[in-house]
C-alpha positions as CSV (number, residue, x, y, z in Angstrom):
1,M,0.0,0.0,0.0
2,R,1.3,3.4,-0.9
3,E,1.3,6.1,1.8
4,S,-1.2,8.2,-0.3
5,R,-3.6,5.2,-0.1
6,F,-3.1,5.1,3.6
7,W,-4.1,8.7,4.0
8,A,-7.1,8.3,1.7
9,L,-8.3,5.4,3.9
10,M,-7.7,7.4,7.1
11,E,-9.6,10.4,5.8
12,G,-12.4,8.2,4.4
13,E,-12.8,6.4,7.8
14,F,-12.1,9.2,10.3
15,G,-12.7,12.4,8.4
16,G,-10.1,14.8,7.0
17,R,-9.2,16.7,10.2
18,Y,-9.6,13.9,12.7
19,A,-7.5,11.5,10.6
20,H,-4.4,13.7,11.0
21,V,-5.0,14.3,14.7
22,L,-5.4,10.6,15.3
23,A,-2.3,9.8,13.2
24,D,-0.3,12.3,15.1
25,Q,-1.5,11.6,18.7
26,L,-2.7,8.0,19.1
27,V,0.0,5.6,20.0
28,I,-0.6,2.3,18.3
29,T,0.0,-0.1,21.2
30,S,1.5,-3.0,19.1
31,L,4.0,-0.6,17.5
32,Q,4.6,1.7,20.4
33,L,4.6,4.6,17.9
34,T,2.0,6.9,16.5
35,A,1.0,6.3,12.8
36,K,3.1,9.2,11.6
37,Q,6.1,8.0,13.6
38,A,5.6,4.5,12.3
39,L,5.5,5.7,8.7
40,A,8.5,7.9,9.2
41,A,10.4,4.9,10.7
42,G,9.7,2.8,7.6
43,V,6.9,0.6,8.9
44,P,4.8,-0.4,5.8
45,A,1.7,1.7,5.4
46,R,-0.5,-1.5,5.2
47,Q,0.8,-2.7,8.6
48,V,0.2,0.7,10.2
49,W,-3.3,0.8,8.7
50,E,-4.2,-2.7,9.9
51,E,-2.8,-2.1,13.4
52,L,-4.7,1.2,13.7
53,C,-7.9,-0.4,12.5
54,E,-7.5,-3.2,15.1
55,Q,-7.0,-0.7,17.9
56,Q,-9.8,1.5,16.8
57,D,-12.2,-1.4,16.2
58,V,-12.8,-0.5,12.5
59,P,-15.1,-3.3,11.1
60,Q,-13.5,-5.6,8.6
61,E,-15.9,-4.5,5.9
62,R,-14.7,-0.9,6.1
63,R,-11.0,-1.5,6.0
64,L,-10.7,-1.3,2.3
65,G,-12.5,2.0,2.0
66,K,-15.8,3.0,0.5
67,D,-17.1,1.3,-2.6
68,N,-17.2,3.7,-5.5
69,P,-19.5,3.0,-8.4
70,P,-17.7,2.4,-11.7
71,K,-17.3,5.4,-14.0
72,R,-19.3,5.2,-17.2
């Protein structure tokens, strides 16, 4: 997963403003880092996203983002 996809998923799930606050302040227990720190330290974006989803109880069906209808 690219970091840009990580941010799109964060903003889609938590909202544009809160996603950045959450990534900056919430320590992901399993990593002992915030999401921003983990990304800066080289932890793969997919792992950061999955760990954050687990900690925040994001349902499995929402972890891939919203379904967008196909463009015509």
